[in-house]
Phi, psi and omega in degrees: 000311182045041177084002180282090183304321181298320180291316179298317179300316179299314181298318179295319179293336180270005175099011178301143183275113181292344181260004182301139181244147173270186183298335179270002179085007180283139170259166180307327180299321177304312183293317179299323179290317180299322181271356174077028181270083186300321180295318179292321177302311178303314181298313180297319179295320178296335178266014172097009177298143182275116181293346180249019177300143181243139176276191183295345180247015180065021172283135176261169173304326178294321174304311183301312182293318183294317180301320182273359179071029181273080188297321180297322179290320177303316180299313180301315181298314180297322178295336180258018173092015176298137183262109185287352183265000178295134181256142176281185183294342176269003179082015184258138176271172176301321179296319179302324186259357189295143167299146181309326181293334181269342183300319181297321179295319184286332181263345183076017182247000000 
């Protein structure tokens, strides 16, 4: 996808599984969040992607967006029910790992 909303839209309309996981347990939403593709994130969420999906290390899409400082994506995820208190296998929340630019979004300050 690489942020190509048109391609992602086509794949979803053609029956692509929004819940498909790679070997690390990542779903497409994790990758879209990590790369900061807010439009693709919105599209995946509208097609039923779980904003609280966890990979093999219990990282959620919100962890991915927060670590990379993708504030617009963090906002979209929170608006779709992402739970900021989920801890990864190291016991860290998205806020614990967040880039400084994302901390304000996650704390509301």
